C-alpha positions as CSV (number, residue, x, y, z in Angstrom):
1,M,149.3,27.2,-64.8
2,A,145.9,26.2,-63.6
3,V,143.4,29.0,-63.0
4,A,139.9,29.3,-61.9
5,A,138.3,32.8,-62.6
6,P,135.0,34.1,-62.6
7,N,134.5,34.3,-66.3
8,A,136.0,33.9,-69.4
9,A,137.7,37.2,-70.0
10,A,139.1,37.3,-66.4
11,A,140.5,33.5,-66.9
12,D,142.0,34.4,-70.4
13,A,143.9,37.6,-68.7
14,A,145.3,35.0,-66.3
15,I,146.6,32.9,-69.1
16,E,147.8,35.9,-70.9
17,V,149.8,36.9,-68.2
18,A,151.2,33.4,-67.8
19,R,152.4,33.4,-71.1
20,A,154.4,36.1,-70.7
21,G,156.3,34.8,-67.6
22,G,153.9,35.8,-64.8
23,S,153.8,34.2,-61.3
24,A,150.6,32.8,-59.8
25,V,150.4,36.3,-58.1
26,D,150.4,37.9,-61.1
27,A,147.9,35.7,-63.0
28,A,145.3,36.0,-59.9
29,I,145.8,39.9,-60.1
30,S,145.3,40.3,-63.5
31,A,142.2,38.1,-63.4
32,A,140.8,39.8,-60.6
33,L,141.2,43.3,-62.3
34,V,139.2,41.9,-65.2
35,A,136.5,40.8,-62.9
36,M,136.2,44.3,-61.1
37,V,135.5,45.7,-64.7
38,N,132.9,43.0,-65.7
39,E,131.4,41.5,-62.7
40,V,129.0,44.5,-62.2
41,G,127.3,44.7,-59.0
42,L,129.5,41.9,-57.4
43,V,132.7,43.6,-57.4
44,S,134.8,46.9,-58.8
45,L,137.7,48.6,-58.1
46,S,136.3,50.2,-55.0
47,S,136.7,47.0,-53.2
48,G,138.0,45.1,-50.3
49,G,139.8,41.6,-50.4
50,F,142.4,39.0,-49.3
51,L,145.0,37.1,-50.7
52,A,146.3,33.9,-49.5
53,V,149.8,33.2,-51.1
54,Q,151.8,29.9,-50.9
55,P,155.4,30.6,-52.4
56,A,157.1,28.1,-54.1
57,T,159.5,27.9,-51.4
58,G,158.7,29.2,-47.9
59,A,155.8,29.8,-45.4
60,A,152.5,30.9,-46.7
61,Y,151.1,34.3,-46.1
62,T,148.2,36.7,-46.4
63,V,147.7,40.0,-47.3
64,D,144.7,42.1,-45.9
65,G,143.2,44.5,-48.3
66,W,139.7,44.8,-46.5
67,V,137.8,48.1,-46.3
68,D,138.2,50.4,-43.3
69,R,135.7,52.5,-41.6
70,P,136.3,55.8,-43.1
71,G,135.8,59.4,-41.2
72,L,139.3,60.3,-40.2
73,G,139.4,64.3,-39.0
74,R,135.8,64.4,-39.5
75,G,134.1,66.4,-36.7
76,A,131.6,65.1,-33.9
77,D,129.3,67.7,-35.0
78,A,129.3,66.7,-38.9
79,P,126.0,65.7,-40.5
80,A,124.9,62.1,-40.7
81,P,126.2,60.4,-43.6
82,L,123.3,59.9,-46.3
83,T,122.3,56.2,-46.7
84,W,119.1,54.7,-47.2
85,D,117.5,51.0,-47.0
86,V,116.5,49.0,-50.0
87,S,114.5,45.7,-49.9
88,T,114.9,43.0,-52.5
89,A,114.0,39.6,-53.3
90,Y,117.8,38.6,-53.9
91,G,119.2,36.0,-52.0
92,G,116.0,35.0,-50.2
93,G,115.4,38.3,-49.0
94,V,117.8,41.1,-48.0
95,S,117.6,44.9,-46.9
96,I,120.6,46.6,-48.4
97,T,121.9,49.9,-47.1
98,V,122.9,52.1,-50.0
99,G,124.0,55.8,-50.8
100,P,127.3,57.9,-50.3
101,G,127.2,57.2,-46.8
102,S,127.7,53.4,-47.1
103,V,131.0,53.8,-48.8
104,A,133.9,52.3,-46.9
105,T,137.6,52.9,-47.6
106,H,138.8,50.4,-50.2
107,G,142.1,48.3,-50.2
108,S,142.0,45.7,-52.8
109,L,144.3,47.5,-55.3
110,A,146.8,48.3,-52.4
111,A,147.0,44.8,-51.3
112,F,147.7,43.5,-54.9
113,G,150.3,45.9,-55.1
114,E,151.9,44.3,-51.8
115,A,151.4,40.7,-53.0
116,H,153.0,41.9,-56.6
117,R,155.9,43.4,-54.8
118,R,156.6,40.3,-53.0
119,D,156.0,37.6,-55.6
120,G,155.1,39.3,-59.0
121,R,157.4,38.7,-61.8
122,L,155.9,41.1,-64.5
123,P,155.7,44.8,-64.6
124,W,152.3,46.4,-62.8
125,R,151.3,47.6,-66.2
126,E,151.1,44.5,-68.0
127,L,148.9,42.9,-65.2
128,V,146.4,46.0,-65.8
129,A,146.4,45.8,-69.6
130,P,143.8,43.2,-69.9
131,A,141.1,45.2,-67.7
132,V,142.0,48.4,-69.9
133,D,141.0,46.3,-73.0
134,V,137.8,45.1,-71.7
135,A,136.7,48.2,-70.2
136,R,137.5,49.8,-73.5
137,D,135.8,47.5,-75.8
138,G,132.9,46.6,-73.5
139,F,131.2,43.5,-72.2
140,R,128.4,41.3,-71.5
141,L,126.9,41.1,-68.4
142,G,127.5,37.4,-66.8
143,A,125.1,35.3,-65.4
144,A,125.5,36.2,-61.9
145,S,125.7,39.9,-62.7
146,R,122.5,39.7,-64.6
147,Y,120.6,37.6,-61.7
148,Y,121.8,40.3,-59.0
149,L,120.8,43.1,-61.4
150,Q,117.4,42.0,-62.4
151,H,116.4,42.8,-58.5
152,V,118.2,45.9,-58.0
153,H,119.0,47.3,-61.4
154,D,116.6,50.3,-60.6
155,S,116.8,50.4,-56.9
156,V,120.4,50.2,-56.2
157,F,122.1,51.1,-59.7
158,G,119.5,53.4,-60.8
159,W,119.4,56.3,-58.5
160,D,122.9,57.9,-59.8
161,P,122.8,59.0,-63.2
162,A,126.1,57.9,-64.2
163,S,125.1,54.3,-63.0
164,R,121.8,54.4,-64.7
165,S,123.6,55.3,-67.9
166,A,125.8,52.6,-68.1
167,L,123.4,49.7,-67.5
168,H,120.1,50.8,-68.8
169,D,118.7,50.8,-72.1
170,D,116.2,53.2,-73.5
171,E,113.3,51.4,-71.9
172,G,114.7,51.5,-68.4
173,G,115.5,47.7,-68.5
174,V,119.1,46.3,-68.2
175,V,121.5,46.6,-71.4
176,E,121.5,43.3,-72.9
177,D,124.4,43.6,-75.3
178,R,127.6,45.6,-74.6
179,V,128.1,47.7,-71.5
180,V,130.7,50.5,-71.6
181,V,131.2,52.6,-68.5
182,A,132.5,56.0,-69.2
183,D,135.6,56.9,-67.8
184,L,136.8,53.5,-66.7
185,A,139.1,52.6,-69.1
186,A,141.1,56.0,-68.8
187,T,140.8,55.2,-64.8
188,L,142.4,51.9,-65.6
189,E,145.3,53.5,-67.8
190,H,146.0,55.9,-65.0
191,I,146.4,53.0,-62.4
192,A,148.4,51.2,-64.9
193,D,150.8,54.1,-65.0
194,V,151.0,55.4,-61.5
195,G,150.4,52.0,-59.7
196,P,148.5,50.4,-57.2
197,R,148.4,53.5,-54.8
198,A,146.5,55.4,-57.7
199,L,143.1,55.0,-55.5
200,H,144.5,56.4,-52.4
201,E,146.8,59.3,-53.3
202,G,146.9,61.7,-56.3
203,D,144.3,63.0,-58.8
204,L,142.1,59.9,-58.7
205,A,141.9,59.5,-55.0
206,R,140.8,63.3,-54.7
207,L,138.1,62.7,-57.5
208,I,136.7,59.9,-55.6
209,A,137.0,61.6,-51.8
210,S,135.4,64.9,-53.3
211,D,132.6,63.5,-54.9
212,V,131.5,61.1,-51.8
213,R,131.9,63.7,-49.5
214,R,130.1,66.2,-51.6
215,R,126.9,63.9,-51.8
216,G,126.8,63.5,-48.2
217,G,129.5,60.1,-47.6
218,L,132.2,59.8,-44.9
219,L,134.9,58.8,-47.3
220,G,137.6,61.8,-47.4
221,E,141.3,62.1,-48.9
222,A,142.7,61.2,-45.2
223,D,141.2,58.1,-45.1
224,L,142.4,56.8,-48.8
225,A,145.8,58.5,-48.0
226,A,146.0,56.7,-44.5
227,Y,145.1,53.2,-45.7
228,E,147.7,50.6,-45.8
229,P,147.5,46.8,-46.8
230,V,148.6,44.5,-43.8
231,V,150.6,41.2,-44.5
232,R,149.7,38.8,-41.6
233,P,150.8,35.1,-41.0
234,P,148.1,33.0,-42.1
235,L,145.7,30.6,-39.6
236,T,146.8,27.0,-40.4
237,S,144.8,23.8,-40.0
238,R,146.3,20.3,-40.7
239,V,143.9,18.0,-42.4
240,G,145.3,14.8,-43.3
241,A,148.4,15.1,-45.5
242,W,147.5,18.8,-46.0
243,Q,148.7,21.8,-44.5
244,L,146.3,24.5,-45.2
245,A,146.7,28.2,-44.5
246,T,143.8,31.0,-44.5
247,T,143.1,34.5,-43.7
248,P,143.1,35.4,-39.9
249,P,141.4,38.3,-38.3
250,P,139.8,41.0,-39.4
251,S,138.3,38.1,-41.8
252,V,136.3,36.0,-39.4
253,G,135.6,33.9,-42.5
254,G,139.0,32.3,-42.2
255,V,138.5,31.5,-38.4
256,V,135.3,30.1,-39.3
257,V,136.9,27.8,-41.9
258,A,139.7,26.7,-39.7
259,A,137.3,26.1,-36.9
260,M,135.0,24.0,-39.4
261,L,138.0,21.7,-40.6
262,R,139.3,21.1,-37.3
263,L,135.8,20.0,-36.1
264,A,135.3,17.8,-39.2
265,D,137.0,15.0,-37.4
266,G,137.8,13.3,-40.8
267,H,134.2,13.7,-42.0
268,P,133.4,12.8,-45.0
269,T,135.0,9.2,-44.7
270,S,134.0,8.5,-48.2
271,G,132.0,10.8,-50.1
272,W,129.0,12.5,-48.0
273,D,126.6,10.2,-46.6
274,R,123.9,10.9,-43.9
275,R,126.2,10.6,-40.8
276,D,128.7,13.1,-42.8
277,V,125.8,15.5,-43.4
278,E,124.7,15.4,-39.9
279,H,128.2,16.0,-38.4
280,F,128.5,19.1,-40.8
281,V,125.2,20.4,-39.6
282,L,126.4,20.2,-36.0
283,V,129.7,21.7,-36.8
284,Q,128.0,24.7,-38.8
285,R,125.6,25.1,-35.8
286,A,128.5,25.6,-33.5
287,V,130.5,27.7,-35.2
288,L,128.3,29.9,-37.1
289,G,126.5,30.4,-33.8
290,H,129.7,31.3,-31.9
291,R,130.5,34.0,-34.9
292,R,127.4,35.4,-34.2
293,E,127.5,35.5,-30.5
294,V,131.0,36.3,-29.8
295,L,133.1,37.1,-32.7
296,E,131.4,39.9,-34.2
297,T,131.0,41.8,-31.2
298,A,134.6,41.2,-29.8
299,A,136.4,43.9,-28.5
300,D,139.6,42.2,-29.6
301,L,138.6,40.1,-32.5
302,D,142.2,38.6,-32.9
303,Q,142.6,37.2,-29.4
304,A,138.9,36.0,-29.5
305,S,139.5,34.2,-32.6
306,R,142.5,32.5,-31.3
307,A,140.7,31.5,-28.0
308,F,138.0,29.8,-29.9
309,L,140.3,27.9,-32.1
310,D,142.2,26.7,-28.7
311,L,139.0,25.4,-27.5
312,V,138.3,23.7,-30.6
313,D,141.8,22.0,-30.5
314,A,141.3,21.4,-26.8
315,D,138.0,19.9,-26.7
316,H,135.8,18.9,-30.0
317,R,132.8,18.0,-27.9
318,A,132.6,20.8,-25.8
319,V,132.4,22.9,-28.7
320,L,130.0,20.9,-31.0
321,E,127.7,20.4,-28.2
322,S,127.3,24.2,-27.0
323,G,124.2,26.2,-27.7
324,S,128.7,39.9,-53.4
325,T,132.0,39.0,-54.2
326,A,134.5,37.3,-56.7
327,H,137.3,34.8,-56.4
328,V,140.2,33.8,-58.3
329,S,142.5,30.8,-57.5
330,V,145.8,30.1,-59.4
331,T,148.4,27.4,-58.7
332,D,151.9,27.0,-61.0
333,A,154.0,23.9,-61.8
334,D,156.8,25.7,-59.7
335,G,154.6,25.0,-56.6
336,S,153.3,28.3,-55.8
337,A,149.7,29.0,-55.3
338,C,147.5,32.2,-54.9
339,S,144.0,32.5,-53.9
340,L,142.2,35.8,-53.8
341,T,138.8,37.1,-52.9
342,V,137.4,40.5,-53.5
343,S,134.1,42.1,-52.7
344,S,132.3,45.7,-53.1
345,G,129.3,44.4,-50.9
346,Y,126.0,44.9,-52.8
347,G,127.4,48.1,-54.0
348,S,126.4,51.7,-53.2
349,G,124.8,52.4,-56.4
350,L,127.3,55.4,-56.7
351,I,129.8,55.9,-59.4
352,A,132.3,58.4,-58.8
353,A,132.2,61.4,-61.0
354,G,134.5,61.2,-63.7
355,T,136.2,57.9,-62.7
356,G,133.7,55.1,-64.0
357,I,134.3,53.3,-60.5
358,W,131.0,51.8,-58.9
359,L,131.9,52.6,-55.3
360,N,131.3,49.9,-52.3
361,N,128.3,49.7,-49.7
362,C,130.6,47.9,-47.1
363,L,129.4,50.2,-44.2
364,G,125.9,49.2,-45.1
365,E,126.5,45.4,-44.6
366,Q,125.2,44.5,-41.5
367,E,127.4,41.3,-41.5
368,L,130.5,43.4,-42.1
369,N,129.5,46.0,-40.1
370,P,127.2,44.6,-37.2
371,P,125.3,47.5,-35.2
372,G,126.9,46.1,-31.9
373,R,130.6,46.2,-33.0
374,Q,132.2,49.6,-32.4
375,V,134.9,50.5,-35.1
376,A,136.9,53.5,-34.8
377,A,137.7,55.5,-38.3
378,G,140.6,54.0,-39.8
379,S,140.1,50.4,-38.6
380,R,139.1,47.3,-40.4
381,L,135.3,45.9,-40.7
382,L,134.5,42.4,-40.4
383,S,134.8,39.9,-43.5
384,N,133.4,36.6,-44.6
385,M,136.3,35.9,-47.1
386,A,138.6,33.0,-46.6
387,P,140.8,32.4,-49.5
388,T,142.7,29.5,-48.7
389,V,145.9,27.9,-50.2
390,G,147.6,24.4,-49.3
391,R,150.7,22.0,-49.3
392,H,150.5,18.6,-49.4
393,D,153.2,16.6,-47.9
394,D,154.5,15.1,-51.3
395,G,154.6,18.8,-52.6
396,S,151.1,19.4,-54.2
397,T,149.6,22.6,-53.8
398,L,146.2,24.0,-53.6
399,A,144.2,27.5,-54.1
400,I,140.5,27.3,-53.0
401,G,138.0,30.2,-52.3
402,S,134.4,31.3,-53.1
403,P,132.1,34.2,-53.1
404,G,128.8,34.0,-51.4
405,A,128.4,36.2,-48.4
406,D,127.7,34.0,-45.4
407,R,127.7,30.8,-47.5
408,I,131.5,31.6,-48.2
409,T,132.8,29.5,-45.2
410,T,130.5,26.7,-45.6
411,A,131.0,26.5,-49.6
412,I,134.8,26.0,-48.9
413,V,134.8,23.7,-46.2
414,S,132.4,21.5,-47.9
415,A,134.4,21.4,-50.9
416,L,137.7,20.9,-49.1
417,A,136.4,18.3,-46.8
418,G,135.0,16.4,-49.7
419,F,138.5,16.6,-51.5
420,V,141.1,16.0,-48.8
421,S,139.3,13.5,-46.5
422,G,136.1,12.1,-48.3
423,G,138.0,10.6,-51.5
424,L,136.5,13.0,-54.0
425,S,138.3,14.1,-57.0
426,L,138.6,17.9,-56.9
427,E,135.8,18.4,-59.6
428,A,133.3,16.1,-57.6
429,A,133.9,17.9,-54.2
430,V,133.3,21.3,-55.8
431,A,130.2,20.2,-57.3
432,H,128.6,18.5,-54.4
433,P,125.5,19.2,-53.4
434,R,125.8,21.4,-50.2
435,V,124.0,22.3,-46.9
436,H,124.0,25.3,-45.1
437,V,122.8,26.4,-41.6
438,H,121.0,29.6,-42.0
439,R,120.7,32.0,-38.6
440,A,122.5,29.5,-36.9
441,G,121.4,29.4,-33.0
442,L,118.6,31.9,-33.4
443,P,114.9,30.6,-33.0
444,D,114.1,30.8,-36.8
445,E,117.2,28.7,-37.5
446,E,117.0,26.7,-40.8
447,V,119.0,23.9,-42.2
448,R,118.8,24.4,-46.0
449,V,119.9,21.5,-48.0
450,E,120.8,22.1,-51.7
451,D,118.5,20.1,-53.9
452,E,119.6,21.5,-57.2
453,L,122.9,23.6,-57.9
454,S,122.1,27.2,-57.0
455,M,124.5,30.3,-57.0
456,Y,123.0,31.0,-53.4
457,Y,125.4,28.2,-52.3
458,G,128.7,29.9,-53.3
459,G,130.8,29.5,-56.5
460,V,134.1,27.8,-55.5
461,G,137.0,28.1,-57.6
462,A,140.1,25.8,-57.2
463,A,143.6,25.3,-58.7
464,L,145.7,22.3,-58.0
465,T,149.3,21.5,-59.2
466,R,150.1,17.9,-58.3
467,A,153.3,16.9,-57.1
468,T,153.8,15.0,-60.6
469,G,153.3,18.5,-62.3
470,D,149.9,17.5,-63.5
471,L,147.3,20.8,-63.2
472,E,143.7,20.9,-62.4
473,A,141.4,23.9,-62.6
474,V,138.0,23.6,-61.4
475,A,135.2,26.1,-61.5
476,D,132.0,25.9,-59.6
477,P,129.0,24.8,-62.1
478,R,126.9,27.1,-59.8
479,R,128.5,30.1,-61.4
480,E,129.6,30.9,-65.2
481,G,133.4,30.5,-63.4
482,V,135.8,29.4,-66.0
483,A,138.9,27.1,-65.5
484,R,141.9,27.2,-67.6
485,I,145.0,25.3,-68.0
486,L,148.5,26.3,-69.5
487,R,150.9,23.5,-69.8
488,S,154.5,24.3,-70.3
489,T,154.5,23.7,-73.9
490,G,152.5,27.0,-74.0
491,Q,149.2,25.5,-75.0
492,S,146.0,25.9,-72.8
């Protein structure tokens, strides 16, 4: 089995599950659960996510576990949800909406449960066990968490007493040694016992909903109970000898990746030369501009997305000439693959009382919840995520994806194009310098070219099983990701 995960503990969890006979889906879920414990500020149990799965036989599928807008049963005369904005220099300067009213209805664990039901081998409890151990023993913050928290440890993660206690030392700085979050290990043990619906029904769900509502948020028991993951056929693209499958709406990220891959027209032809980069800038400008102008405000996102891809397929020239997150990739020797991306946004700063769970702020993310897009309670928000799986004509399988907000799509396409078209090795394709068109189509548009490796440009994780049975795993050098290989002999 080949694994690319956000950190060593997450990668170790995947390998432990693989040694016990787990599938690619099992390993990816176990790694993601560990990341939900120790990638503080980037992802938590209160998150949304998508999985793209290529079974050993049969067609690929996706599981949509993205967040819903809460507020079911809430009266029109109810007080406005409590939120406030925080400005930070993180990511070149962003404004973050936090507080109880920024919490959306989480869905990652429910999606994990659906994928596990379809393609898991081990009991659910065994997948959760490594996360329980990490939560109980404590952990050191990784580089990505430290980088984010140095900007927002006080403004976002310091206003709630439980959050401040977990992350701060006696002088008010971020804890340098072990982080132990009160109640989190017990919460995970409960999830191990009850199953992936534990965050939606029963005592734990009631604890979360009652605390959010008490503090002025929208999320209630009805929102959690009504939540369901959705299995969807993927968006597919043919690139050379690869059939690639990624997430359909409500993930606009998948649409963007599919469109960019189709518009790549075989670029890069060999590595990345000046003409390849210029073409990629044109592609980004066209696709990201269409996302901003059309997809983000479409009344029917699915119809608008498919119409855009139809236009891409019909006339490339017409399209090109117009105007915090964690990822796990796993492939197995049996030909299966799982690509999984999860996010809690920038974090609301709130730990639900008695649970140890940092809650998301996805309602406060303008990219996920644009002001011009009307979404009813119980409906999905937008997402940039685009976990992708692929199968080569020779039987090789690939899993790839990235965190990185609006840079997710450009990071994935850059690495994919370099590997499938540009003649680069998987490792070289992931490490290659990137370009990103920031605010495409706006007056202050900026073409950002990576001079030195930076986590701003994403953190691609890729796993590959070749038709020969050879395994490869690559973790982006821009982050502290970890790659692991478990061979059939049991040696990693």
